[in-house]
C-alpha positions, 0 to 999 in steps of 0.5 A: 224315847228314840235311838241316838244319831250322829249330830245329836246332842248328849247331855252331861250331868254330874249328880255325884262327884264332880270332874275337873273343867280339863276332863269335861273338856276332854269328854266333849272332845271325845263325843265330838270325834264320835259325831255328837254334840255335847252340853254340860250342865252345871259346868261353872257351879262351885264344888260342895266338898268333893261334890259337883255343887250343892244338892239342889243345884245338881238336881237342878241340872238334872232336871234341866237335862231332862227339860231340854228338848235339844238334848237326846240323851243324858250321860253321867260325867262320873260316880263317886257319891252324892246321887242319893242326896238329891233324890228328895229334890227330884220331880219324877212326874216332870222327868217322866214327861220328857223321857230320854236315854240316861246313862251311868253305873256305880253311884248312878245305880241310885238314880236308875233305880229311881228313874225306872221305879218313879218315872217309867224310864228305861235307863242304861247301865254303861260307862260314863264320861270318865270311863272314856278318858281312863279305861283306854278300851276301844270295844267299850266305846264302840259297844256304847255307841252301837247300843245307843244309836240302835245298831245293836239290839243285843250284846255277846261275851265270848268264851274265856270272858266269863264263868258260866255257873248254870247254862240255859235261857230266861226272859225277864226285866233286867235290873240291878246295878252296884250291889253296895248302892242297892243295899243302901237303897233298901227301905223308904221307896225302894221296889223289888224287881218283880218277877220274872227278873234278870238280875245284873250285880256288879262291885268291886274291891269288897270282902267275901264276908260283906258280899255274903252279908249283903246277898243275905240282906237281899234274900231276906228283903225278897229281892231275890224272889222271882229272879229268872236269871243272874249276871255277875260282874267280875267282883274282884274281891278284896279276898283275892289278895288277902286272906279270905275273910269268910272262908269260903271261896266265891263260887260257894258264895254264889251257890249259897245265894243263887243256886235256887235260880232255875235260869241261867247264872253267869259270873265274871261279866265285863260289866260296872267297874271292869276295864271292858264295860257293856252297855245294856238297858234296865227297866226292859224285858230282855232274854238271857242266854248262857252256854259254856261258849257264850253269853248273849243278852237280847233286847230287840224291842228296846226302841219300839217298847211303849212305857208309861 
């Protein structure tokens, strides 16, 4: 796997909900402005409900993007729902033979987790095509291109953009993703995150009791064992606008589930369903440092690491 260069082609896939032709063209135009070519897989596939195509077609398009030696990286067009429906159609050995950066979040958590566990890939938790059209945050795009081109080997968040629950430094393999999607994957061929792990979790619009219930599920399944550090997004609970469904504030819930972690714990981070979005590599050892003034996530060996 190599960092991208100006002029490289980014493949655009839709493993979940579809996007309109106009929006896909707008993503192509955006990438062109940034100096990259693009190739849309499944552009003319008929929709299957809200999905971008039937399950076999969406899986075929993902295979085709990995098989195409002219494609340097693969960007999910959008999330929604549907990635889980194509898992049984995927050949992870075939994908592992042609590793390349795969980028997404939300519903794409399903694919990221399986690509790491079963194809040995490093994937990127970061903005999708639709985000470049709707979020309007220039820092998100700049940071995205800095990371995938190798211009940046760390990301930093400054005071005022996070809440430091516990300061410190820890090393571990970064993994996680959308909390709701991860819970839906537990069982079957789901693999624990291992130890030590830096766990990044994000979600939006959940109720406090549902978040608590899911984290208890994680704990009882052993998914929080061996966690060396925790990065939580700005969760934006439904209870922020309505009476608290659990009767416990978010800081108490976080303490209940992550108070045992010896390393740093931080919440309110700009990742996933947030206006500003970080781009970070999953499936790679990183160093997380949290202080009251700054959070830094270093992944300096991203492009030199050897993957199976």
